[in-house]
N, C-alpha and C positions, 0 to 999 in steps of 0.2 A: 504494500500500500504506500502511496506517495502523498505528500501534502502539496498544496499549491504554493506555499511559501518557498519550499526547497524541493522542486520537482525531481531532481536527480538523486536525492537522498532517500533511502528506504527507512521506513519507520515501522517497527514491529510493536504491536500492542496486544495485550492479553484481553481477549474479548469475553472470557468467562469470569464472573465475579468469584471472589474467595468464598468457598462453601464450607469452610472449616468452622466448627463450633457447635454449641447446643441450640436447640430450638428455643424460640423466644416465648412460647406459649406458657401460660400460668400452670403451675403444678397443682394438682388437686389432692389434698390430704385425705387419707382414708384411715379412720380410727375405728377398730372393732374390738369387741370383747369375746375372747375364745372360751369363756367359762371359768378361767383361772386368773388371767392377766389381760391388760389392755394392750393391743398391738397396733402400732401406728406405722404408716408407710405412705409414700407418695405414689399415686396411681401411675403405673407404667415404669416405675423405677425399681431396681433391686434394693434390698436392705430393709430390715424390720427393726423397730424400736419397741421395747417392752417396758411397761410401767405398772404400778399398783393402782393408779387412778387415771381417769380419762384426761384430766388437766395436765398431769405429769407426762403422759404419753405425748400430748400435743406440744408441750414445751420442749421435750426431748427432740421431737421431729423438727421443730423450728430452729433449735440450736444447731442441728446437723447441717442445715442448708446454708 
């Protein structure tokens, strides 16, 4: 590809944007009680957080992000 300013010089440009990185969508927290303890995780992400109360599970989940 050439430019009109310098017609005899070649200019190479990267036409594809940088696609590295995580998605920008908001993560949805999921907090469940399995009968013994509260289990917290983000939907679609690996990793579980366990706690004795629902509030503690939610705070552990937020602290990990």
